[in-house]
N, C-alpha and C positions, 0 to 999 in steps of 0.2 A: 504493500500498500504506500509505502514510503516512497518507492520509486516511481509510483505512477503520479502522485502530488508533486514531487520535485520534478519531474518532466515537464507536467500542467502548469506550474509556477514559472518554467524557464522558458517557456515557448506563449501558448495563449495569453496567461498572464502575468508574463513581465511586463512592468511598465504601463499596467493598465490602470487608468485612474477613470473610472466611471463616473458618470452624473448620475446614473440609477444603477440600482440594483441589477434589473433586469439586464443590463449589459454586461454585468459579471456573470450571471447565470448563462447566457448564452455562450460567451466565451469559455466557460467551463464545460458546458454539453457540449463545444464544439472540439474541445481538446480529447474529451473523455471517449466521444465518437472516433477521431483520429486514433488514439490511443489503441481502442478496441479493434479499429479497422486492421491493423498491422501486427502480421502473425509474427513476424521476426521481433517485434517491440515486445509483444506480450509475451513470448516464450525468453527473450532475454532479461525480461522482469524476473519471469520463474526461475531460470536460469543461476541469476543472482544470488537466490534466497538460499542455494544449496538443498532444497527438497527436492526428493526423487518422483517422477509422475508411476 
């Protein structure tokens, strides 16, 4: 979870200063969709934990 949050903060939420909370919500949803759509990114996060499937 920490890796997902860190990746999201470093991309979609980096330097984000929304005037409305909806803008931050939209950016977060966009980032989560990007992360969830990337097979390599998801499995690299899992590999980093050291857990076996």
